[in-house]
N, C-alpha and C positions, 0 to 999 in steps of 0.2 A: 495333509489333508483339512481342507475346507467343514467347520461343523454344514449341516442344514440348512440352521437356520442357530443364531448367535440373540439369547436376550441379555438386559439388565435384570435383576429383582434389585432394588433399594427399599429397607426400610429402617427405622429411626436408630437402628440399630449396627447397618452399611450397609453395605450390598455386593453383590456377585454377580457374573458375567453363563451365565450354561446354556449351552450349547442344546443340542434336538439330538435324541434316539438316532443311535447310528443304524444305517436303515442296513441287510441282508446282502444289499450289492455294497455297501462300499467297509463290509465286513470280509467281502466272498476278495477283494483290494486289497485289503492291507490283508494278507493270512497269505496269500497271493506275495504278497512284496515283502513279505515276516517281516511287517510293521506290526505295531501295538497301538488298539485302541487312542489312541486323542483321549488326557481328561477330558469329564464329565461341567465339570467345576473353573472357570479362570476370576482371575480378580478378586481376587478377597481385601473388600478394605472395611476399613469399620474408623467414625469419626473422632477427627479430636479431638480430648481430652480436656476440656477448659481451665 
C-alpha cells in the first residue's frame, strides 16, 4: 500500500520518515484483504558519532 503522503522529519538528533494517517477507505481495503496497517514510521537514522 502506498501511503497518502510520506514526510521526513530531521533534527540534529536524527531523522525519521512518517506516513500520513490511514483513511477509513484504506482501512476497509486492508481489512477486506486481511492485511495489517503499514507502520506509521520508517527509516529511523541517527547521526554518526564523531
